[in-house]
RODO-2510 file (C-alpha; in nm, 4 decimals, decimal comma):
residues 454
     n   res          X          Y          Z
     1     x     6,7145    -2,4948     3,7319
     2     x     7,0923    -2,5159     3,7516
     3     x     7,3323    -2,6100     3,4726
     4     x     7,7018    -2,6718     3,5425
     5     x     7,9723    -2,6721     3,2752
     6     x     8,2900    -2,8636     3,3587
     7     x     8,5597    -2,7161     3,1355
     8     x     8,4135    -2,3656     3,1330
     9     x     8,7505    -2,2011     3,0752
    10     x     8,7805    -2,3371     2,7222
    11     x     8,8226    -2,1197     2,4145
    12     x     8,4647    -2,1951     2,3063
    13     x     8,3099    -2,0840     2,6357
    14     x     8,1470    -1,7757     2,4832
    15     x     7,9554    -1,9933     2,2373
    16     x     7,8278    -2,2016     2,5239
    17     x     7,7281    -1,8956     2,7278
    18     x     7,5459    -1,7408     2,4308
    19     x     7,3470    -2,0563     2,3604
    20     x     7,2479    -2,1001     2,7229
    21     x     7,1697    -1,7346     2,7980
    22     x     6,9504    -1,6993     2,4894
    23     x     6,7425    -1,9982     2,5938
    24     x     6,7618    -1,9710     2,9740
    25     x     6,4225    -1,8057     3,0256
    26     x     6,2494    -2,0507     2,7930
    27     x     6,4123    -2,3407     2,9790
    28     x     6,3397    -2,1967     3,3257
    29     x     6,7122    -2,1900     3,3940
    30     x     6,8182    -1,9416     3,6586
    31     x     7,1681    -2,0592     3,7569
    32     x     7,4727    -2,1295     3,5426
    33     x     7,8167    -2,2263     3,6716
    34     x     8,1321    -2,2537     3,4629
    35     x     8,4049    -2,4585     3,6344
    36     x     8,7629    -2,5081     3,5189
    37     x     9,0786    -2,6181     3,6993
    38     x     9,2864    -2,3825     3,4808
    39     x     9,2328    -2,0569     3,6673
    40     x     9,4136    -1,8422     3,4093
    41     x     9,1917    -1,9586     3,1243
    42     x     8,8808    -1,9354     3,3415
    43     x     8,9681    -1,5716     3,4157
    44     x     8,9951    -1,4993     3,0435
    45     x     8,7488    -1,7135     2,8498
    46     x     8,5167    -1,7774     3,1438
    47     x     8,4917    -1,4058     3,2162
    48     x     8,4281    -1,3274     2,8493
    49     x     8,1517    -1,5880     2,8567
    50     x     8,0077    -1,4226     3,1662
    51     x     7,9954    -1,0821     2,9914
    52     x     7,8126    -1,2387     2,6973
    53     x     7,5610    -1,4096     2,9259
    54     x     7,4947    -1,0892     3,1214
    55     x     7,4389    -0,8903     2,8024
    56     x     7,1802    -1,1440     2,6898
    57     x     7,0131    -1,2278     3,0197
    58     x     7,0868    -1,0099     3,3229
    59     x     6,8621    -1,2269     3,5404
    60     x     7,0731    -1,5392     3,4904
    61     x     7,2929    -1,6039     3,7928
    62     x     7,6323    -1,6829     3,6414
    63     x     7,9309    -1,7839     3,8534
    64     x     8,2856    -1,8988     3,7796
    65     x     8,4703    -2,1440     4,0018
    66     x     8,7662    -2,3804     4,0165
    67     x     8,5772    -2,6011     4,2651
    68     x     8,4026    -2,8926     4,0889
    69     x     8,1919    -2,9851     4,3927
    70     x     8,0640    -2,6277     4,4186
    71     x     7,9732    -2,6352     4,0482
    72     x     7,7979    -2,9715     4,0579
    73     x     7,6113    -2,9365     4,3892
    74     x     7,2395    -2,9071     4,3193
    75     x     7,2815    -2,9230     3,9404
    76     x     6,9962    -3,0464     3,7231
    77     x     7,2237    -3,0928     3,4216
    78     x     7,6010    -3,1049     3,3689
    79     x     7,8020    -3,0538     3,0478
    80     x     8,1560    -3,1934     3,0423
    81     x     8,4017    -3,0513     2,7901
    82     x     8,7505    -3,1080     2,9259
    83     x     9,0993    -3,1429     2,7778
    84     x     9,3282    -3,3308     3,0141
    85     x     9,6851    -3,2306     2,9266
    86     x     9,5592    -2,9368     2,7196
    87     x     9,6766    -2,8549     2,3675
    88     x    10,0390    -2,9635     2,4038
    89     x     9,9435    -3,3223     2,4850
    90     x     9,7103    -3,3313     2,1841
    91     x     9,9942    -3,2194     1,9573
    92     x    10,2135    -3,5025     2,0841
    93     x     9,9259    -3,7546     2,0582
    94     x     9,8916    -3,6791     1,6887
    95     x    10,2638    -3,6531     1,6095
    96     x    10,3337    -3,9937     1,7654
    97     x    10,0918    -4,1558     1,5211
    98     x    10,2112    -3,9545     1,2228
    99     x    10,5714    -4,0526     1,2953
   100     x    10,4612    -4,4103     1,2181
   101     x    10,2673    -4,3145     0,9052
   102     x     9,9314    -4,3479     1,0826
   103     x     9,6558    -4,0852     1,0956
   104     x     9,6733    -3,9105     1,4326
   105     x     9,3532    -3,6975     1,4427
   106     x     9,2407    -3,6873     1,8040
   107     x     8,8878    -3,8181     1,7551
   108     x     8,8918    -4,0522     1,4567
   109     x     9,2570    -4,1499     1,4369
   110     x     9,4912    -4,3426     1,6642
   111     x     9,5487    -4,0383     1,8858
   112     x     9,1913    -4,0740     2,0089
   113     x     9,2927    -4,3703     2,2212
   114     x     9,5659    -4,1641     2,3877
   115     x     9,3252    -3,8771     2,4565
   116     x     9,0679    -4,1198     2,5989
   117     x     9,3306    -4,2753     2,8265
   118     x     9,3705    -3,9368     2,9954
   119     x     9,0071    -3,8286     2,9868
   120     x     8,8129    -4,1180     3,1348
   121     x     8,9550    -4,1141     3,4876
   122     x     8,8842    -3,7425     3,5199
   123     x     8,5334    -3,7809     3,3767
   124     x     8,4531    -4,0736     3,6057
   125     x     8,5564    -3,8574     3,9032
   126     x     8,3091    -3,5912     3,7890
   127     x     8,0401    -3,8572     3,7398
   128     x     8,0935    -3,9751     4,0966
   129     x     8,0496    -3,6158     4,2135
   130     x     7,7266    -3,5976     4,0126
   131     x     7,5976    -3,9096     4,1884
   132     x     7,6831    -3,7597     4,5266
   133     x     7,6150    -3,3866     4,4954
   134     x     7,3839    -3,3165     4,1990
   135     x     7,0075    -3,3368     4,2108
   136     x     6,8558    -3,6843     4,1728
   137     x     6,8042    -3,7596     3,8047
   138     x     7,0795    -3,5194     3,6921
   139     x     7,1961    -3,5936     3,3377
   140     x     7,5496    -3,5453     3,2069
   141     x     7,6105    -3,4415     2,8465
   142     x     7,9664    -3,5272     2,7499
   143     x     8,1364    -3,3373     2,4690
   144     x     8,4889    -3,4508     2,5612
   145     x     8,6551    -3,6262     2,2695
   146     x     8,6862    -3,8900     2,1432
   147     x     8,3146    -3,8926     2,2225
   148     x     8,2631    -4,2465     2,0861
   149     x     8,5229    -4,4182     2,3048
   150     x     8,4534    -4,1940     2,6045
   151     x     8,0752    -4,2403     2,5886
   152     x     8,1129    -4,6179     2,5521
   153     x     8,3511    -4,6364     2,8466
   154     x     8,1374    -4,4216     3,0783
   155     x     7,8320    -4,6352     3,0009
   156     x     8,0363    -4,9527     3,0537
   157     x     8,1347    -4,8129     3,3938
   158     x     7,7655    -4,7876     3,4871
   159     x     7,7119    -4,4142     3,4377
   160     x     7,3799    -4,4545     3,2581
   161     x     7,2950    -4,0877     3,3120
   162     x     7,5621    -3,9843     3,0580
   163     x     7,4946    -3,8950     2,6950
   164     x     7,7552    -3,8277     2,4286
   165     x     7,6889    -3,5120     2,2311
   166     x     7,8448    -3,3814     1,9110
   167     x     7,7529    -3,0863     1,6947
   168     x     7,8812    -3,2362     1,3673
   169     x     7,5435    -3,3838     1,2549
   170     x     7,3388    -3,0814     1,3633
   171     x     7,6024    -2,8501     1,2151
   172     x     7,5755    -3,0278     0,8822
   173     x     7,1967    -2,9960     0,8883
   174     x     7,2374    -2,6239     0,9543
   175     x     7,4585    -2,5901     0,6424
   176     x     7,1768    -2,7507     0,4427
   177     x     6,9262    -2,5016     0,5855
   178     x     7,1518    -2,2148     0,4786
   179     x     7,1840    -2,3692     0,1323
   180     x     6,8053    -2,3696     0,1010
   181     x     6,7616    -2,0322     0,2729
   182     x     6,5501    -2,2069     0,5347
   183     x     6,5224    -2,1080     0,9018
   184     x     6,6976    -2,3026     1,1755
   185     x     6,5123    -2,6202     1,2644
   186     x     6,3762    -2,6774     0,9132
   187     x     6,6117    -2,9684     0,8410
   188     x     6,5785    -3,3061     1,0097
   189     x     6,8003    -3,6081     0,9645
   190     x     6,7632    -3,9814     1,0137
   191     x     7,1174    -4,0715     1,1216
   192     x     7,2760    -4,4006     1,2241
   193     x     7,6315    -4,5059     1,3020
   194     x     7,8911    -4,3973     1,5546
   195     x     8,0248    -4,0644     1,6699
   196     x     8,2220    -3,9140     1,3787
   197     x     8,1228    -4,2170     1,1698
   198     x     7,7551    -4,1736     1,0915
   199     x     7,5361    -4,1823     0,7842
   200     x     7,2314    -3,9711     0,6976
   201     x     6,9764    -4,2152     0,5593
   202     x     6,7243    -3,9352     0,5168
   203     x     6,7270    -3,5554     0,5207
   204     x     6,4012    -3,3651     0,5141
   205     x     6,3467    -2,9914     0,4739
   206     x     6,0166    -2,8784     0,6224
   207     x     5,9001    -3,2382     0,5927
   208     x     6,0082    -3,2852     0,2298
   209     x     6,2730    -3,5506     0,1537
   210     x     6,5785    -3,3838    -0,0015
   211     x     6,8615    -3,6364     0,0439
   212     x     6,8968    -3,7282    -0,3237
   213     x     6,8525    -3,3635    -0,4187
   214     x     7,1442    -3,2695    -0,1950
   215     x     7,3661    -3,5455    -0,3317
   216     x     7,3100    -3,4157    -0,6867
   217     x     7,3323    -3,0441    -0,5957
   218     x     7,6685    -2,9071    -0,7144
   219     x     7,6408    -2,6086    -0,4805
   220     x     7,6290    -2,8457    -0,1818
   221     x     7,9884    -2,9486    -0,2584
   222     x     8,1124    -2,5909    -0,2247
   223     x     7,8734    -2,4370     0,0291
   224     x     7,8200    -2,7202     0,2808
   225     x     8,0294    -2,9857     0,4532
   226     x     7,9809    -3,2127     0,1537
   227     x     8,2905    -3,0239     0,0287
   228     x     8,5084    -3,3074     0,1594
   229     x     8,3534    -3,5739    -0,0655
   230     x     8,3027    -3,6615    -0,4289
   231     x     7,9505    -3,6907    -0,5618
   232     x     8,0229    -4,0427    -0,6892
   233     x     8,0970    -4,1645    -0,3348
   234     x     7,7704    -4,0325    -0,1943
   235     x     7,5763    -4,1784    -0,4882
   236     x     7,7404    -4,5154    -0,4251
   237     x     7,6723    -4,5066    -0,0503
   238     x     7,3167    -4,3828    -0,1025
   239     x     7,3680    -4,1590     0,1985
   240     x     7,5139    -3,8306     0,3150
   241     x     7,8284    -3,8836     0,5181
   242     x     7,9401    -3,7296     0,8443
   243     x     8,2336    -3,5030     0,7541
   244     x     8,4745    -3,7151     0,9624
   245     x     8,4206    -4,0088     0,7287
   246     x     8,6627    -3,8229     0,5034
   247     x     8,9417    -3,9819     0,7081
   248     x     8,8189    -4,3334     0,6256
   249     x     8,7241    -4,2917     0,2598
   250     x     9,0269    -4,0768     0,1738
   251     x     9,2775    -4,2166     0,4237
   252     x     9,5938    -4,1894     0,2151
   253     x     9,5076    -3,8363     0,1010
   254     x     9,4442    -3,7247     0,4589
   255     x     9,7747    -3,8640     0,5849
   256     x     9,9709    -3,7297     0,2860
   257     x     9,8138    -3,3855     0,3187
   258     x     9,8877    -3,3676     0,6915
   259     x    10,2480    -3,4804     0,6478
   260     x    10,2974    -3,2260     0,3698
   261     x    10,1429    -2,9427     0,5693
   262     x    10,3639    -2,7190     0,7843
   263     x    10,1445    -2,7928     1,0879
   264     x     9,8929    -3,0498     1,2048
   265     x     9,5471    -2,9372     1,3112
   266     x     9,6511    -2,9781     1,6737
   267     x     9,9613    -2,7643     1,6176
   268     x     9,7537    -2,4958     1,4455
   269     x     9,5095    -2,4808     1,7346
   270     x     9,7846    -2,4863     1,9978
   271     x     9,9653    -2,1966     1,8277
   272     x     9,6465    -1,9947     1,7745
   273     x     9,5322    -2,0493     2,1328
   274     x     9,8714    -1,9507     2,2771
   275     x     9,8875    -1,6304     2,0730
   276     x     9,5257    -1,5414     2,1495
   277     x     9,5638    -1,6118     2,5206
   278     x     9,8874    -1,4100     2,5381
   279     x     9,7108    -1,1067     2,3894
   280     x     9,3977    -1,1441     2,6004
   281     x     9,5796    -1,1788     2,9316
   282     x     9,7134    -0,8241     2,8830
   283     x     9,3565    -0,6944     2,9121
   284     x     9,0885    -0,6771     3,1769
   285     x     8,8524    -0,8736     2,9549
   286     x     8,5420    -0,7596     3,1426
   287     x     8,6194    -0,3857     3,1389
   288     x     8,7795    -0,3977     2,7924
   289     x     8,5424    -0,6507     2,6428
   290     x     8,5206    -0,4904     2,2981
   291     x     8,8999    -0,5051     2,2577
   292     x     8,9014    -0,8618     2,3867
   293     x     8,6270    -0,9618     2,1445
   294     x     8,8181    -0,8155     1,8471
   295     x     9,1253    -1,0191     1,9431
   296     x     8,9121    -1,3306     1,9833
   297     x     8,7415    -1,2831     1,6466
   298     x     9,0747    -1,2479     1,4672
   299     x     9,2299    -1,5628     1,6109
   300     x     8,9181    -1,7786     1,6188
   301     x     8,8491    -1,6838     1,2577
   302     x     9,1931    -1,8231     1,1679
   303     x     9,1051    -2,1435     1,3500
   304     x     8,7679    -2,1823     1,1749
   305     x     8,8969    -2,1183     0,8243
   306     x     9,1675    -2,3797     0,8719
   307     x     8,9232    -2,6469     0,9884
   308     x     9,0229    -2,9764     0,8175
   309     x     9,2292    -2,7717     0,5690
   310     x     9,5564    -2,9567     0,6295
   311     x     9,3876    -3,2959     0,5949
   312     x     9,1666    -3,2225     0,2933
   313     x     9,3441    -2,9398     0,1133
   314     x     9,0166    -2,7418     0,1282
   315     x     9,0297    -2,4132     0,3203
   316     x     8,7258    -2,2088     0,4166
   317     x     8,7337    -1,8429     0,3121
   318     x     8,4493    -1,7022     0,5219
   319     x     8,5091    -1,3867     0,7263
   320     x     8,4294    -1,4909     1,0806
   321     x     8,2739    -1,2840     1,3576
   322     x     8,1016    -1,3478     1,6898
   323     x     7,7578    -1,1831     1,6944
   324     x     7,6450    -1,1756     2,0567
   325     x     7,2859    -1,0822     1,9777
   326     x     7,2411    -1,2788     1,6554
   327     x     7,0350    -1,5951     1,6358
   328     x     7,2396    -1,8780     1,7827
   329     x     7,3277    -2,1787     1,5671
   330     x     7,3547    -2,3863     1,8825
   331     x     7,6733    -2,5850     1,8469
   332     x     7,7232    -2,8602     2,1004
   333     x     7,5458    -2,6569     2,3690
   334     x     7,2469    -2,6493     2,1372
   335     x     7,2379    -3,0287     2,1351
   336     x     7,2221    -3,0434     2,5151
   337     x     6,9704    -2,7574     2,5350
   338     x     6,7483    -2,9211     2,2749
   339     x     6,7306    -3,2328     2,4947
   340     x     6,6363    -3,0175     2,7954
   341     x     6,3742    -2,8277     2,5941
   342     x     6,2050    -3,1452     2,4702
   343     x     6,2191    -3,3057     2,8145
   344     x     6,0577    -3,0015     2,9743
   345     x     5,7857    -2,9787     2,7114
   346     x     5,6282    -3,3071     2,8128
   347     x     5,5992    -3,3956     2,4452
   348     x     5,8071    -3,6031     2,2041
   349     x     6,0588    -3,4779     1,9493
   350     x     6,3675    -3,6154     1,7771
   351     x     6,7372    -3,5287     1,7917
   352     x     7,0754    -3,6949     1,7332
   353     x     7,2628    -3,8311     2,0364
   354     x     7,5159    -4,0965     2,1376
   355     x     7,3167    -4,3588     2,3288
   356     x     7,3116    -4,7395     2,3689
   357     x     7,1944    -4,9144     2,0528
   358     x     6,9189    -5,1152     2,2211
   359     x     6,8374    -5,3130     1,9064
   360     x     6,8123    -5,0090     1,6796
   361     x     7,0795    -5,1258     1,4333
   362     x     7,0950    -5,4952     1,3510
   363     x     7,4436    -5,6408     1,3796
   364     x     7,5443    -5,4384     1,6853
   365     x     7,5094    -5,5241     2,0535
   366     x     7,2356    -5,3616     2,2592
   367     x     7,5020    -5,2062     2,4834
   368     x     7,7014    -5,0560     2,1963
   369     x     7,6884    -4,6765     2,2137
   370     x     7,5862    -4,5422     1,8728
   371     x     7,5231    -4,1985     1,7245
   372     x     7,1639    -4,2110     1,6141
   373     x     6,8406    -4,0172     1,5758
   374     x     6,6387    -4,0575     1,8940
   375     x     6,2977    -3,9646     2,0236
   376     x     6,3196    -3,7774     2,3529
   377     x     6,0259    -3,8809     2,5691
   378     x     5,9789    -3,8376     2,9441
   379     x     6,3404    -3,7252     2,9712
   380     x     6,4795    -4,0420     2,8099
   381     x     6,6324    -4,1028     2,4662
   382     x     6,4741    -4,3786     2,2576
   383     x     6,6746    -4,4569     1,9398
   384     x     6,4881    -4,4864     1,6111
   385     x     6,4884    -4,8423     1,4782
   386     x     6,6891    -4,8755     1,1560
   387     x     6,7074    -5,2564     1,1507
   388     x     6,9156    -5,3814     0,8582
   389     x     7,1339    -5,1070     0,7098
   390     x     7,3657    -5,1004     0,4086
   391     x     7,6122    -5,3853     0,4600
   392     x     7,9190    -5,1850     0,3554
   393     x     7,8303    -4,9033     0,5925
   394     x     7,7640    -5,1571     0,8663
   395     x     8,0983    -5,3307     0,8078
   396     x     8,2871    -5,0069     0,8761
   397     x     8,0651    -4,9263     1,1753
   398     x     8,1185    -5,2730     1,3256
   399     x     8,4951    -5,2581     1,2811
   400     x     8,5229    -4,9239     1,4581
   401     x     8,2749    -5,0338     1,7230
   402     x     8,4923    -5,3336     1,8095
   403     x     8,7841    -5,0902     1,8434
   404     x     8,5734    -4,8770     2,0801
   405     x     8,4635    -5,1781     2,2870
   406     x     8,8215    -5,2985     2,3260
   407     x     8,9408    -4,9459     2,4038
   408     x     8,6788    -4,9227     2,6771
   409     x     8,7967    -5,2511     2,8254
   410     x     9,1609    -5,1454     2,7999
   411     x     9,0981    -4,8164     2,9807
   412     x     8,8770    -4,9710     3,2493
   413     x     9,1194    -5,2560     3,3240
   414     x     9,4423    -5,0679     3,2383
   415     x     9,5293    -5,3458     2,9951
   416     x     9,8106    -5,2953     2,7450
   417     x     9,7040    -5,6147     2,5663
   418     x     9,3480    -5,4926     2,5088
   419     x     9,4753    -5,1557     2,3902
   420     x     9,6944    -5,3314     2,1316
   421     x     9,3980    -5,5454     2,0216
   422     x     9,1892    -5,2287     1,9866
   423     x     9,4328    -5,0446     1,7604
   424     x     9,5101    -5,3615     1,5621
   425     x     9,1455    -5,3672     1,4543
   426     x     9,1147    -4,9930     1,3996
   427     x     9,0724    -4,9495     1,0208
   428     x     9,3193    -4,6596     1,0144
   429     x     9,5889    -4,8691     1,1865
   430     x     9,5092    -5,2295     1,0882
   431     x     9,8462    -5,3683     1,1960
   432     x     9,9550    -5,5568     1,5077
   433     x    10,3113    -5,4277     1,4890
   434     x    10,2016    -5,0665     1,4466
   435     x     9,9417    -5,1059     1,7218
   436     x    10,2044    -5,2415     1,9604
   437     x    10,4417    -4,9544     1,8876
   438     x    10,1643    -4,6974     1,9220
   439     x    10,0330    -4,8339     2,2512
   440     x    10,3800    -4,8469     2,4053
   441     x    10,4475    -4,4917     2,2914
   442     x    10,1147    -4,3694     2,4312
   443     x    10,1661    -4,5443     2,7641
   444     x    10,4997    -4,3681     2,7996
   445     x    10,3512    -4,0388     2,6784
   446     x    10,0660    -4,0534     2,9322
   447     x    10,2495    -4,2034     3,2304
   448     x    10,2055    -3,8923     3,4442
   449     x     9,8282    -3,9052     3,3943
   450     x     9,7280    -4,2727     3,3898
   451     x     9,9624    -4,4618     3,6217
   452     x    10,0804    -4,8153     3,5537
   453     x     9,9094    -5,0419     3,3007
   454     x     9,9616    -5,4174     3,2823
***
């Protein structure tokens, strides 16, 4: 079986390689290709990923390439994790919004529309290659942000073999397992909503319901990703919230914190990545892997401990290291590999994916892509039926879903008008005048990538 990763020169490539190599034998995977059109980064982070994979599974055929057709030809599965315009464009995406007093944040905020404008054309090109060169029935797992808008748009374009994946829900479940001292896989969640806007209606630990327990557990607010919320909010919602809901429930705090911080999250990452890359390119990362790994651990640890720190004022203090041989937490690769594992087993199991609603949540269209707990059966994802959900939660979901629908239409038809309508309805913009100014700024910002819009 062959797996291709489009965007294999990214900073997180080693995580991906570790996840895949650890599970390759179990999944009958014998070929892995990392493709990236940034040859410099591929020769640093791709090669480090290759060393990790070889240490874990010498039998896995691992190749690096800048040729997308070569990577995709004969693939059974494809993961897309690309950043069109790289870090510098993200920084400008977010600063444009902040200059107007609007949350930028590249997935949840207004900057997500700008990022999606650049991403979709490139992703649709890769999807066309999948149709032409991959094995029949090949599935594409997209991790490119903003996963909600991108997944909706790709499905609207007819690419029904694409699935949006995100490690935020599974990552939160893993923090609960650590809180309880339970092994990986012990926690299960019944989740409904949208990417980066989802609600845990149920959390079980080894089959025992623990949602209310977690809401009342003071340690959960210091040791898990509940750290971004107040207990009173979770009690009121009767649910555990995806960490990105912080931006909706604490909007003014998030914007104020970011504006008061010396750097945005995008600026932090851009600076860290530039410094790390500059150090690593002085080495032969394959022959001097231990030195390269020490550099990576230092800089990536800075990145992890500053996650959401500017927005929330809460900084992690954990010493970070990359343990090649330790049990893998999975990350976004784990989401894709879990799908493959269940599909190969011939049985049925559940996981959280971005898929069409199909009647699972009342009040949304069947074609609306939602983030939801699904049963994987015969290689297909069947969303759990939630029916009527909390009306306040649904109101926020519907508002953002309309934004995503309109964004999809805007990107597919290159319509300035639809883009303005989309941001006007976005809860974190909620203004026609601001939406108009933002869209015009983003069209100018992205002109070299997206061509003319009407």
